[in-house]
N, C-alpha and C positions, 0 to 999 in steps of 0.2 A: 543603302541607308534610309530610313522611313525619314530623319529629321533633316536630311539633305537639299537644300536645294536644289542643285544640281539633279542629283537622282529623281527627285519630283517632275524637272524640264524633259529629263529624258522618260518617263515613266509619263507625258503628255496633263500631270496634275496642277501644271505650271507654267502657260503659255508662254512661246518664244517667236521669235522670227526665226526660224531656221537658213542656215545658209549653205548649209552640205549635212549629209543623212549616210549612213551605211549602216551596215548590222555591229560595228563598235564601235561605233567616231560617230560626234554630234557637232556642226560648228551651228555657231549662232550670235544673234546682234546681243552685245554687253548693252545692256538700258541704261548704262551712266557712262556714257564713252569719253575716251581723253580727246578724241578728234572723231568724229563720224564717221562710221564703215567700221567700229572699232571689233574685231568680229571675237568671242571666247568661242575655243578647241580645244575639245573636252573627250573623253573613253567615256562611251556610256555607263561599262560595270564600273563602282565606285572602289576608288585605289587611291591612295595617300599616306604616305606622301611620292615624291617622284621615285624615288629608290626603288618602292614598291611595286612598281610598273612592272608585268612582266615584259622582256624585250620583245619581244614581236610586235603587242600591241601599241609598245612605245612607238619604235617605228612603224608605225599606220596612224599615229593622230599625226605626229612631226612628217608628217609626207600627205598630209590633209595639211598642216599652218601650211605646208611648202604651199601649195596650189593654193590656199586662199589668201596667202600673198602675195602671187603670182595674178593673182581673180583682181586684186585691190588694185595693183598697176595698171592694169591691162583694164579693167571697168572702171573704177574710178580717178583714172592718172594719175595715180598718188604719184610723187616723185619719188617714195624711199618708201618704207614699210620696218616700223618694229617688233620682233617677238620678245616679248616679256613673261616668264613662268618664274614665282615666287612658293617656299617653300617653307612653311611655320610660320605663326605668327610674328615671330620675330625679323622676319623676310617683306612683314608687309602681306601674306596668304589672307585672307577674310574669309574665302571660303573653301573648306577641309575636303575638297574636289580636286586632287590633280586636271591642272586644266594652263592652256597657253593664251595668252592674249596677244592677238594679232592689228595691229596697229598702223591702217593707213597716215603718209606722212606726209603735207603739201609743203610747203617753202612757205607762206604765208599761213598754216595753220594756227600757230600762238602758242604751241607746244613748246615749251622746254620741259629737257630733263632737270633739275636741281643737282648734276652728282657734281661732287666735292672729290676729285682725287685726291686721295693719302700717300702719305711715303711710307718706305720701310727703313727701322730705325738705324741697321748699315750693310752695307752691300751685300752680306754671306745672308743676311735673312730672308731673301727667297727661295737661296738655293736651300737652307735649314726647312725649310715648308715645304718648297717642293719633293725634299726627300720623306720626309713627313708623308704627303698625302702618297706619291709614289709608294709606297709601303702598304697603304692602307687599301691599291686598288682591289676590287673583288677579281679575283683568277676566272 
């Protein structure tokens, strides 16, 4: 897509600091890191949302996510890693090109997720929602 910033990065029209690249996947440093070492992993071909990515390509992307996470632990001596992926503006997605954030975490990095756990209205609600999800699972 001509107006996609990640497609422009893949095409070399916008510079990036590459971490990994093959014929289908690119990993590069996020220019606005949550924690230093924050890396983005994308399919080179434009896909959005996550549910539109062909399974074989998504498997390749996830393998690179796994490899980058392992490299952050080994190379940066990270104490842990967050992997984050959002779909749609309502979920916080800013660039409409499937991407995964691989964020090295350190005991003293100062970052905290502001996750406020919710509750179900009654004990039967999770089972009812699970049934709706199961019924809609692609075959």
